[in-house]
DSSP file (Angstrom, degrees, kcal/mol; ACC not computed):
  #  RESIDUE AA STRUCTURE BP1 BP2  ACC     N-H-->O    O-->H-N    N-H-->O    O-->H-N    TCO  KAPPA ALPHA  PHI   PSI    X-CA   Y-CA   Z-CA
    1    1 A M              0   0    0      0, 0.0     6,-0.2     0, 0.0    59,-0.0   0.000 360.0 360.0 360.0 140.2   15.9  -14.3   -4.3
    2    2 A T    >   -     0   0    0      4,-3.1     3,-2.1     1,-0.1     6,-0.0  -0.430 360.0-106.2 -81.6 161.7   18.3  -12.3   -6.4
    3    3 A P  T 3  S+     0   0    0      0, 0.0    -1,-0.1     0, 0.0     0, 0.0   0.795 120.9  55.3 -58.3 -27.7   21.6  -10.9   -5.0
    4    4 A D  T 3  S-     0   0    0      2,-0.1    -2,-0.0     1,-0.0     0, 0.0   0.299 126.4 -96.2 -92.6  11.8   20.0   -7.4   -5.0
    5    5 A G  S <  S+     0   0    0     -3,-2.1     2,-0.4     1,-0.3    -1,-0.0   0.620  76.2 135.0  96.2  13.9   17.0   -8.5   -2.9
    6    6 A F        -     0   0    0     54,-0.1    -4,-3.1    55,-0.0    -1,-0.3  -0.800  53.6-122.4 -96.9 137.2   14.2   -9.3   -5.3
    7    7 A F        -     0   0    0     -2,-0.4     2,-0.6    -6,-0.2    54,-0.3  -0.472  20.5-135.2 -68.6 146.5   12.1  -12.4   -5.0
    8    8 A V        -     0   0    0     52,-0.2     2,-0.4    -2,-0.1    52,-0.2  -0.936  23.5-164.7-106.5 116.4   12.1  -14.7   -8.0
    9    9 A F  E     -A   59   0A   0     50,-2.9    50,-2.0    -2,-0.6     2,-0.6  -0.807  18.3-135.0-101.9 139.7    8.6  -15.9   -8.9
   10   10 A D  E     -A   58   0A   0     -2,-0.4     2,-0.4    48,-0.2    48,-0.2  -0.852  26.7-152.1 -86.7 122.3    7.7  -18.7  -11.2
   11   11 A I  E     +A   57   0A   0     46,-3.1    46,-1.8    -2,-0.6     2,-0.4  -0.833  18.1 178.3-101.4 133.8    4.9  -17.5  -13.3
   12   12 A D  E     -A   56   0A   0     -2,-0.4     2,-0.6    44,-0.2    44,-0.2  -0.902   5.0-172.8-137.8 103.9    2.4  -19.9  -14.7
   13   13 A V  E     +A   55   0A   0     42,-2.8    42,-2.5    -2,-0.4     2,-0.4  -0.884  10.0 168.7-104.9 122.2   -0.5  -18.4  -16.8
   14   14 A D  E     +A   54   0A   0     -2,-0.6    40,-0.2    40,-0.2    37,-0.1  -0.961   9.8 178.7-137.2 115.0   -3.2  -20.8  -17.9
   15   15 A V        -     0   0    0     38,-0.6    37,-2.3    -2,-0.4    38,-0.3  -0.957  12.2-162.5-117.7 111.7   -6.5  -19.7  -19.4
   16   16 A P  S    S+     0   0    0      0, 0.0     2,-0.4     0, 0.0    -1,-0.1   0.835  75.2  28.0 -66.7 -32.4   -8.7  -22.6  -20.3
   17   17 A V        +     0   0    0     34,-0.1    33,-0.0    35,-0.0    35,-0.0  -0.994  63.8 167.6-135.5 130.5  -11.1  -20.7  -22.7
   18   18 A L        -     0   0    0     -2,-0.4    33,-0.1    -3,-0.1     3,-0.1  -0.992  34.9-117.5-135.3 143.6  -10.3  -17.6  -24.8
   19   19 A P        -     0   0    0      0, 0.0    32,-0.1     0, 0.0    -2,-0.0  -0.401  55.1 -78.3 -69.1 160.1  -12.3  -16.1  -27.6
   20   20 A P    >   -     0   0    0      0, 0.0     3,-2.5     0, 0.0     4,-0.2  -0.380  40.5-125.7 -57.1 138.1  -10.6  -16.1  -31.0
   21   21 A V  G >  S+     0   0    0      1,-0.3     3,-1.8     2,-0.2     7,-0.2   0.786 108.4  70.1 -60.1 -26.0   -8.1  -13.2  -30.9
   22   22 A S  G >  S+     0   0    0      1,-0.3     3,-1.5     2,-0.2    -1,-0.3   0.608  76.3  82.5 -67.0 -10.5   -9.7  -11.9  -34.1
   23   23 A A  G <  S+     0   0    0     -3,-2.5    -1,-0.3     1,-0.3    -2,-0.2   0.727  89.8  52.6 -64.2 -19.7  -12.7  -11.0  -32.0
   24   24 A F  G <  S-     0   0    0     -3,-1.8    -1,-0.3     1,-0.4    -2,-0.2   0.438 136.5 -47.2 -92.8  -2.1  -10.8   -7.8  -31.1
   25   25 A G    X   -     0   0    0     -3,-1.5     3,-1.7     3,-0.1    -1,-0.4  -0.442  53.5 -99.2 141.4 146.3  -10.2   -7.0  -34.8
   26   26 A A  T 3  S+     0   0    0      1,-0.3    -1,-0.1    -2,-0.2    -4,-0.1   0.747 117.0  62.8 -61.7 -24.1   -9.2   -8.9  -37.9
   27   27 A E  T 3  S+     0   0    0     -5,-0.1     2,-0.4    -3,-0.1    -1,-0.3   0.625  80.9  96.9 -79.1 -12.1   -5.6   -7.5  -37.6
   28   28 A F    <   +     0   0    0     -3,-1.7    44,-0.3    -7,-0.2    -3,-0.1  -0.652  42.6 169.9 -84.6 131.8   -5.0   -9.2  -34.2
   29   29 A K        +     0   0    0     42,-2.7     2,-0.3    -2,-0.4    43,-0.2   0.658  54.6  17.0-114.5 -23.5   -3.1  -12.5  -34.5
   30   30 A T  E     -B   71   0B   0     41,-2.0    41,-3.4    -9,-0.1     2,-0.4  -0.995  60.9-121.3-153.5 152.5   -2.0  -13.6  -31.1
   31   31 A Y  E     -BC  70  49B   0     18,-0.7    18,-2.0    -2,-0.3     2,-0.4  -0.789  34.3-163.0 -89.4 142.7   -2.6  -13.2  -27.3
   32   32 A M  E     -BC  69  48B   0     37,-2.4    37,-2.4    -2,-0.4     2,-0.5  -0.985  12.6-142.2-131.5 140.9    0.6  -12.2  -25.5
   33   33 A V  E     -BC  68  47B   0     14,-3.0    13,-2.8    -2,-0.4    14,-1.5  -0.877  23.4-175.7-102.0 131.4    1.5  -12.3  -21.7
   34   34 A W  E     -BC  67  45B   0     33,-3.0    33,-2.5    -2,-0.5     2,-0.4  -0.911  17.0-151.0-125.0 151.1    3.5   -9.4  -20.3
   35   35 A L  E     +BC  66  44B   0      9,-2.9     9,-3.3    -2,-0.3     2,-0.3  -0.981  26.2 168.8-118.9 136.0    5.0   -8.7  -16.9
   36   36 A A  E     -BC  65  43B   0     29,-1.9    29,-3.2    -2,-0.4     7,-0.2  -0.992  36.8-109.2-146.9 150.8    5.3   -5.1  -15.8
   37   37 A T    >   -     0   0    0      5,-1.9     3,-2.1    -2,-0.3    27,-0.2  -0.401  45.7-103.6 -70.1 160.1    6.1   -3.0  -12.7
   38   38 A A  T 3  S+     0   0    0     25,-0.4    -1,-0.1     1,-0.3    26,-0.1   0.806 124.9  47.7 -59.1 -30.9    3.2   -1.1  -11.3
   39   39 A D  T 3  S-     0   0    0      3,-0.0    -1,-0.3     1,-0.0    -2,-0.0   0.385 110.8-123.1 -90.1   4.5    4.5    2.1  -12.8
   40   40 A L  S <  S+     0   0    0     -3,-2.1    -2,-0.1     2,-0.2     3,-0.1   0.658  73.9 130.5  62.1  19.1    5.0    0.4  -16.2
   41   41 A E  S    S+     0   0    0      1,-0.2     2,-0.4    -5,-0.0    -1,-0.1   0.878  72.9  36.1 -66.7 -38.1    8.7    1.5  -16.0
   42   42 A Q        +     0   0    0      2,-0.0    -5,-1.9     0, 0.0     2,-0.4  -0.969  70.0 179.5-117.8 131.9    9.8   -2.1  -16.8
   43   43 A V  E     -C   36   0B   0     -2,-0.4     2,-0.4    -7,-0.2    -7,-0.2  -1.000   3.1-173.9-132.1 131.7    7.9   -4.3  -19.2
   44   44 A K  E     -C   35   0B   0     -9,-3.3    -9,-2.9    -2,-0.4     2,-0.5  -0.991  22.9-131.6-128.8 129.7    8.9   -7.9  -20.1
   45   45 A R  E     -C   34   0B   0     -2,-0.4   -11,-0.2   -11,-0.2    -2,-0.0  -0.689  20.1-176.2 -77.9 123.0    7.3  -10.1  -22.7
   46   46 A L  E     -     0   0B   0    -13,-2.8   -12,-0.2    -2,-0.5    -1,-0.2   0.864  48.8 -91.9 -86.5 -41.7    6.6  -13.5  -21.1
   47   47 A G  E     -C   33   0B   0    -14,-1.5   -14,-3.0     8,-0.1    -1,-0.3  -0.849  48.7 -46.1 151.3 175.2    5.3  -15.2  -24.3
   48   48 A P  E     -C   32   0B   0      0, 0.0     2,-0.4     0, 0.0   -16,-0.3  -0.338  47.2-146.8 -72.8 155.8    2.3  -16.1  -26.4
   49   49 A L  E     +C   31   0B   0    -18,-2.0   -18,-0.7     6,-0.1     2,-0.3  -0.987  16.4 178.5-127.3 131.1   -0.9  -17.5  -24.8
   50   50 A T    >   -     0   0    0     -2,-0.4     3,-1.8     3,-0.2   -35,-0.4  -0.958  43.2 -88.0-126.6 151.2   -3.3  -20.0  -26.3
   51   51 A A  T 3  S+     0   0    0     -2,-0.3   -34,-0.1     1,-0.3     3,-0.1  -0.291 110.2  12.3 -59.1 133.6   -6.4  -21.4  -24.7
   52   52 A G  T 3  S+     0   0    0    -37,-2.3     2,-0.3     1,-0.3    -1,-0.3   0.428 108.3  94.9  82.0  -0.9   -5.7  -24.6  -22.6
   53   53 A T  S <  S-     0   0    0     -3,-1.8   -38,-0.6   -38,-0.3     2,-0.4  -0.836  71.2-118.5-118.4 161.2   -1.9  -24.3  -22.7
   54   54 A R  E     -A   14   0A   0     -2,-0.3     2,-0.6   -40,-0.2   -40,-0.2  -0.799  10.4-155.2-103.4 139.7    0.4  -22.7  -20.1
   55   55 A T  E     -A   13   0A   0    -42,-2.5   -42,-2.8    -2,-0.4     2,-0.3  -0.966  26.2-173.2-107.7 122.2    2.8  -19.8  -20.6
   56   56 A R  E     +A   12   0A   0     -2,-0.6     2,-0.3   -44,-0.2   -44,-0.2  -0.837  17.6 126.7-121.8 153.9    5.6  -20.0  -18.1
   57   57 A G  E     -A   11   0A   0    -46,-1.8   -46,-3.1    -2,-0.3     2,-0.3  -0.967  44.5 -98.8-176.3-172.4    8.5  -17.9  -17.0
   58   58 A K  E     -A   10   0A   0     -2,-0.3     2,-0.4   -48,-0.2   -48,-0.2  -0.941  24.4-167.7-127.9 150.4   10.3  -16.2  -14.1
   59   59 A V  E     -A    9   0A   0    -50,-2.0   -50,-2.9    -2,-0.3     2,-0.4  -0.999  14.1-160.0-140.5 137.9   10.1  -12.7  -12.9
   60   60 A A        +     0   0    0     -2,-0.4     2,-0.4   -52,-0.2   -52,-0.2  -0.615  54.1 113.5-115.4  68.7   12.4  -10.9  -10.4
   61   61 A M        -     0   0    0     -2,-0.4     3,-0.1   -54,-0.3   -52,-0.1  -0.997  59.5-144.2-135.0 136.3   10.1   -8.0   -9.3
   62   62 A N  S    S+     0   0    0     -2,-0.4     2,-0.4     1,-0.2    29,-0.3   0.903  93.6  21.0 -70.7 -39.1    8.7   -7.6   -5.8
   63   63 A K  S    S+     0   0    0     28,-0.1   -25,-0.4    27,-0.1     2,-0.3  -0.997  82.6 155.8-126.9 135.1    5.4   -6.1   -7.1
   64   64 A F        -     0   0    0     -2,-0.4    25,-2.1   -27,-0.2     2,-0.4  -0.979  34.2-127.0-153.8 163.9    4.3   -6.7  -10.7
   65   65 A L  E     -BD  36  88B   0    -29,-3.2   -29,-1.9    -2,-0.3     2,-0.5  -0.871  13.3-145.8-110.1 146.4    1.3   -6.8  -13.0
   66   66 A V  E     -BD  35  87B   0     21,-2.3    21,-2.4    -2,-0.4     2,-0.4  -0.979  24.5-174.2-109.4 121.6    0.5   -9.7  -15.4
   67   67 A V  E     -BD  34  86B   0    -33,-2.5   -33,-3.0    -2,-0.5     2,-0.5  -0.967  13.1-163.4-123.3 130.1   -1.1   -8.2  -18.5
   68   68 A I  E     +BD  33  85B   0     17,-2.8    16,-3.3    -2,-0.4    17,-1.6  -0.961  19.2 176.6-113.5 125.5   -2.6  -10.2  -21.4
   69   69 A T  E     -BD  32  83B   0    -37,-2.4   -37,-2.4    -2,-0.5     2,-0.5  -0.824  34.5-119.0-124.0 161.4   -3.1   -8.4  -24.6
   70   70 A A  E     -B   31   0B   0     12,-1.9     2,-0.3    -2,-0.3   -39,-0.2  -0.901  42.6-167.3 -94.8 128.7   -4.3   -9.1  -28.2
   71   71 A E  E     -B   30   0B   0    -41,-3.4   -42,-2.7    -2,-0.5   -41,-2.0  -0.893  33.9-148.1-126.1 150.1   -1.4   -8.3  -30.5
   72   72 A R  S    S+     0   0    0     -2,-0.3    -1,-0.1   -44,-0.3   -41,-0.1   0.848  94.1  26.1 -76.9 -37.5   -0.9   -7.8  -34.2
   73   73 A V  S >  S-     0   0    0    -43,-0.1     3,-0.6   -44,-0.1    -1,-0.2  -0.954  71.3-139.1-128.7 147.4    2.7   -9.2  -34.1
   74   74 A P  T 3  S+     0   0    0      0, 0.0    -1,-0.0     0, 0.0   -43,-0.0   0.414  92.3  58.0 -86.4   3.8    4.2  -11.7  -31.6
   75   75 A N  T 3   +     0   0    0    -28,-0.0     2,-0.1     3,-0.0   -30,-0.0   0.087  67.1 134.1-126.6  26.7    7.6  -10.0  -31.2
   76   76 A G    <   -     0   0    0     -3,-0.6     3,-0.1     1,-0.1   -31,-0.1  -0.367  54.9-133.8 -74.0 157.4    7.0   -6.5  -30.0
   77   77 A E  S    S+     0   0    0      1,-0.2     2,-0.3    -2,-0.1   -32,-0.1   0.813  91.1  15.7 -79.1 -32.3    9.0   -5.0  -27.1
   78   78 A K  S    S-     0   0    0    -34,-0.1    -1,-0.2   -44,-0.0     2,-0.0  -0.936  98.1 -86.2-135.8 159.6    5.9   -3.5  -25.4
   79   79 A W        +     0   0    0     -2,-0.3    -8,-0.1     1,-0.1     4,-0.1  -0.371  38.1 172.7 -70.5 148.6    2.3   -4.2  -25.9
   80   80 A A        +     0   0    0    -10,-0.1    -1,-0.1     2,-0.1    -9,-0.1   0.497  55.6  74.0-125.5 -17.9    0.4   -2.3  -28.6
   81   81 A G  S    S-     0   0    0      1,-0.2   -10,-0.1   -11,-0.0     2,-0.1  -0.259  93.7 -66.5 -94.4-177.9   -3.0   -4.0  -28.6
   82   82 A P        -     0   0    0      0, 0.0   -12,-1.9     0, 0.0     2,-0.5  -0.357  49.1-112.2 -69.8 147.0   -5.9   -3.9  -26.2
   83   83 A I  E     +D   69   0B   0    -14,-0.2   -14,-0.3     1,-0.2     3,-0.1  -0.694  35.1 176.9 -79.0 126.0   -5.6   -5.3  -22.7
   84   84 A V  E     -     0   0B   0    -16,-3.3     2,-0.3    -2,-0.5   -15,-0.2   0.805  64.1  -1.0 -99.9 -40.2   -7.8   -8.4  -22.5
   85   85 A M  E     -D   68   0B   0    -17,-1.6   -17,-2.8     2,-0.0    -1,-0.4  -0.965  61.6-169.0-147.0 160.4   -7.0   -9.6  -18.9
   86   86 A R  E     +D   67   0B   0     -2,-0.3     2,-0.3   -19,-0.2   -19,-0.2  -0.988   4.8 177.8-150.0 159.0   -4.8   -8.5  -16.0
   87   87 A G  E     -D   66   0B   0    -21,-2.4   -21,-2.3    -2,-0.3     2,-0.3  -0.907  18.2-128.8-149.7 175.8   -3.6   -9.8  -12.7
   88   88 A R  E     -D   65   0B   0     -2,-0.3   -23,-0.2   -23,-0.2     5,-0.0  -0.900  26.1-100.7-131.8 159.5   -1.3   -8.8   -9.9
   89   89 A S    >   -     0   0    0    -25,-2.1     3,-1.4    -2,-0.3     4,-0.4  -0.356  39.2-108.8 -71.3 158.1    1.5  -10.3   -7.9
   90   90 A P  G >  S+     0   0    0      0, 0.0     3,-1.3     0, 0.0     4,-0.2   0.844 118.3  61.7 -57.3 -33.2    0.8  -11.8   -4.5
   91   91 A S  G >  S+     0   0    0    -29,-0.3     3,-1.5     1,-0.3     4,-0.1   0.716  87.9  71.8 -68.5 -19.2    2.7   -8.8   -2.9
   92   92 A A  G X  S+     0   0    0     -3,-1.4     3,-1.3     1,-0.3    -1,-0.3   0.768  87.0  65.1 -66.5 -23.9    0.2   -6.4   -4.4
   93   93 A Y  G <  S+     0   0    0     -3,-1.3    -1,-0.3    -4,-0.4    -2,-0.2   0.628  94.3  60.5 -73.3 -11.1   -2.4   -7.7   -1.9
   94   94 A L  G <  S+     0   0    0     -3,-1.5    -1,-0.2    -4,-0.2    -2,-0.2   0.379  76.0 125.6 -94.6   3.3   -0.3   -6.3    1.0
   95   95 A T    <   -     0   0    0     -3,-1.3     2,-0.8    -4,-0.1    -3,-0.0  -0.398  60.0-133.7 -66.7 135.2   -0.5   -2.7   -0.3
   96   96 A N    >   -     0   0    0      1,-0.1     3,-0.6    -2,-0.1    -1,-0.1  -0.822  21.7-176.0 -90.0 111.6   -1.8   -0.2    2.3
   97   97 A F  G >   +     0   0    0     -2,-0.8     3,-1.5     1,-0.2     6,-0.3   0.471  60.7  94.1 -88.6  -1.5   -4.4    1.9    0.5
   98   98 A S  G 3  S+     0   0    0      1,-0.3    -1,-0.2     4,-0.1    -2,-0.0   0.795  89.1  46.3 -63.8 -26.1   -5.0    4.3    3.4
   99   99 A G  G <  S+     0   0    0     -3,-0.6    -1,-0.3     3,-0.0     2,-0.2   0.450  86.0 115.0 -92.8  -0.4   -2.5    6.8    1.9
  100  100 A H  S X  S-     0   0    0     -3,-1.5     3,-1.9     1,-0.1     4,-0.5  -0.477  73.4-126.9 -72.3 138.9   -3.8    6.5   -1.6
  101  101 A T  G > >S+     0   0    0      1,-0.3     5,-2.1     2,-0.2     3,-0.8   0.785 107.2  65.1 -58.7 -28.3   -5.3    9.8   -2.9
  102  102 A M  G 3 5S+     0   0    0      1,-0.2     3,-0.3     3,-0.2    -1,-0.3   0.805 108.3  40.4 -64.4 -27.1   -8.5    8.1   -3.8
  103  103 A F  G < 5S+     0   0    0     -3,-1.9    -1,-0.2    -6,-0.3    -2,-0.2   0.392 111.4  55.2-104.0   2.2   -9.1    7.3   -0.1
  104  104 A N  T < 5S-     0   0    0     -3,-0.8    -1,-0.2    -4,-0.5    -2,-0.1  -0.121 130.6 -61.0-129.6  41.1   -8.0   10.6    1.4
  105  105 A G  T   5S-     0   0    0     -3,-0.3    -3,-0.2     3,-0.0     2,-0.1   0.529  84.2 -87.9 101.5   6.8  -10.0   13.3   -0.3
  106  106 A G  S   <S-     0   0    0     -5,-2.1    -2,-0.1    -6,-0.2    -3,-0.1  -0.441  79.6 -11.8  93.7-166.8   -9.0   12.9   -3.9
  107  107 A V  S    S-     0   0    0     -2,-0.1    -5,-0.0     1,-0.1    -2,-0.0  -0.547  75.9-110.9 -75.3 130.4   -6.2   14.4   -5.9
  108  108 A P              0   0    0      0, 0.0    -1,-0.1     0, 0.0    -3,-0.0  -0.303 360.0 360.0 -60.8 144.6   -4.4   17.3   -4.1
  109  109 A Q              0   0    0     -3,-0.1    -2,-0.0     0, 0.0    -3,-0.0   0.421 360.0 360.0 -89.5 360.0   -4.9   20.7   -5.7
């Protein structure tokens, strides 16, 4: 846990099989793993991903998304390519959806 109250998670992304990144277009060169807050206010590059190897890191966010994209360059600050896979932090499973607009009559007018 950080001094300001955020849990520190060890992230371990392992995808055993991936199509060639060029399947998304000849200009795409690498898969990249990103961590982001649910509102996308903070985005952190975790690292490149190749099939059968692990991409590891740490994140100090209570709720976060894991986003895997196909990228043209491996060193961008935010993703620019298509999202290929996504995941959520364990704390996202504790979200109460009863107050979500989708479940209470739609978007307010």
